[in-house]
ZAMARGU-4260 file (C-alpha; in steps of 0.2 Angstrom, whole numbers, plus 5000, padded with zeros to 4 digits):
<rodrens>
0) 4872/4534/4922 | 4858/4547/4920 | 4846/4549/4935 | 4828/4546/4931 | 4814/4557/4939
5) 4796/4550/4937 | 4789/4565/4947 | 4775/4576/4940 | 4780/4594/4936 | 4778/4607/4948
10) 4762/4618/4945 | 4767/4635/4941 | 4786/4632/4939 | 4792/4633/4921 | 4809/4629/4915
15) 4819/4631/4899 | 4835/4622/4906 | 4835/4607/4895 | 4851/4600/4902 | 4845/4598/4919
20) 4840/4581/4925 | 4824/4588/4932 | 4818/4596/4915 | 4804/4585/4909 | 4807/4587/4890
25) 4794/4601/4888 | 4795/4616/4899 | 4792/4610/4917 | 4803/4605/4932 | 4800/4588/4940
30) 4811/4591/4956 | 4803/4588/4973 | 4807/4606/4977 | 4815/4620/4970 | 4829/4631/4979
35) 4832/4649/4972 | 4846/4659/4978 | 4858/4667/4983 | 4850/4676/4998 | 4859/4693/4993
40) 4851/4694/4976 | 4845/4711/4971 | 4837/4708/4955 | 4831/4693/4943 | 4848/4692/4935
45) 4857/4689/4952 | 4846/4674/4955 | 4850/4655/4951 | 4841/4638/4953 | 4851/4630/4966
50) 4842/4613/4962 | 4850/4612/4945 | 4859/4595/4941 | 4867/4593/4925 | 4861/4578/4914
55) 4875/4567/4908 | 4874/4564/4889 | 4884/4548/4889
</rodrens>
């Protein structure tokens, strides 16, 4: 069963990951908070969104 999130989008945070449960269907994130890592990242390509949760398409 897919989780539903009725939160408003996080101001200033854009997201293109349409298969995340927190993606609002446009270009915003609706998570309560966003965690970015890992702590040893040296450049943009080294980072990931640790808040990502994949949508189930069943």
